[in-house]
C-alpha positions as CSV (number, residue, x, y, z in Angstrom):
1,M,0.0,0.0,0.0
2,K,1.2,3.4,-0.9
3,T,1.2,6.2,1.4
4,M,1.1,9.9,1.0
5,S,4.2,11.8,2.2
6,N,4.8,15.4,2.6
7,T,7.5,15.5,-0.1
8,H,7.6,17.4,-3.4
9,P,6.2,15.6,-6.5
10,P,8.7,14.0,-8.9
11,G,10.5,16.7,-10.8
12,N,9.8,19.4,-8.3
13,S,12.6,19.6,-5.9
14,G,11.3,22.7,-4.2
15,H,12.4,25.3,-6.6
16,G,9.4,27.4,-6.5
17,V,11.2,30.6,-6.2
18,E,13.3,29.9,-9.4
19,R,10.2,29.0,-11.2
20,T,8.4,32.1,-10.2
21,E,11.6,34.2,-11.3
22,L,11.7,32.3,-14.7
23,L,8.0,33.1,-15.2
24,E,8.6,36.7,-14.4
25,D,11.5,36.7,-16.9
26,V,9.3,35.3,-19.6
27,D,6.3,37.6,-18.7
28,F,8.6,40.6,-19.0
29,K,10.1,39.3,-22.3
30,W,6.5,39.0,-23.9
31,L,5.1,42.1,-22.5
32,M,8.1,44.0,-23.9
33,A,7.7,42.2,-27.3
34,G,4.2,43.5,-27.2
35,Q,5.7,47.0,-27.2
36,G,8.0,46.1,-30.0
37,W,11.3,45.5,-27.9
38,W,13.0,42.1,-28.1
39,V,14.6,41.1,-24.7
40,D,17.5,38.7,-24.3
41,T,16.6,37.1,-21.0
42,G,20.2,35.7,-20.6
43,R,21.5,39.2,-20.6
44,I,19.0,40.4,-17.9
45,H,20.9,38.4,-15.4
46,T,24.5,39.2,-16.5
47,D,24.6,42.8,-18.0
48,P,23.7,45.7,-15.6
49,D,23.6,48.2,-18.5
50,Y,21.3,46.1,-20.5
51,I,18.8,45.6,-17.6
52,H,18.8,49.2,-16.7
53,T,17.9,50.1,-20.4
54,M,15.2,47.4,-20.6
55,L,13.7,48.7,-17.3
56,D,13.8,52.3,-18.5
57,L,12.0,51.2,-21.7
58,A,9.5,49.4,-19.7
59,S,8.8,52.4,-17.5
60,S,8.3,54.6,-20.4
61,T,5.3,52.6,-21.6
62,D,1.6,53.1,-20.8
63,S,1.3,49.4,-19.7
64,D,0.5,49.1,-16.0
65,V,1.0,45.4,-16.3
66,L,4.5,45.9,-17.8
67,H,5.4,48.4,-15.0
68,E,4.3,45.9,-12.4
69,C,6.2,43.1,-14.1
70,A,9.4,45.3,-14.4
71,I,9.1,46.0,-10.6
72,H,9.0,42.3,-9.8
73,L,12.0,41.8,-12.2
74,Q,14.0,44.5,-10.5
75,N,13.4,42.9,-7.1
76,H,15.1,39.6,-8.0
77,V,17.7,40.6,-10.7
78,P,21.0,41.6,-9.3
79,I,21.1,45.0,-11.1
80,G,24.3,46.7,-9.8
81,S,25.5,49.8,-11.3
82,P,25.5,50.6,-15.1
83,A,28.9,51.3,-16.6
84,G,29.8,54.7,-17.7
């Protein structure tokens, strides 16, 4: 007889935060695409100048959803200071 345990289902090792952050990245990418801007999600996490530019573009739109998504992204991406 199988019993239920309080463990994560197969394939889910408790990485809910990482999944949430990935979904926020994807949401941001597609919301930006809707505004006509292509986003390289890999650069979001490695290039402070790039993420600053993307967040500035997002804040210049009339999209409240994009503004909210940008705020969430800003909270989990190590932004640092842009060069220059």
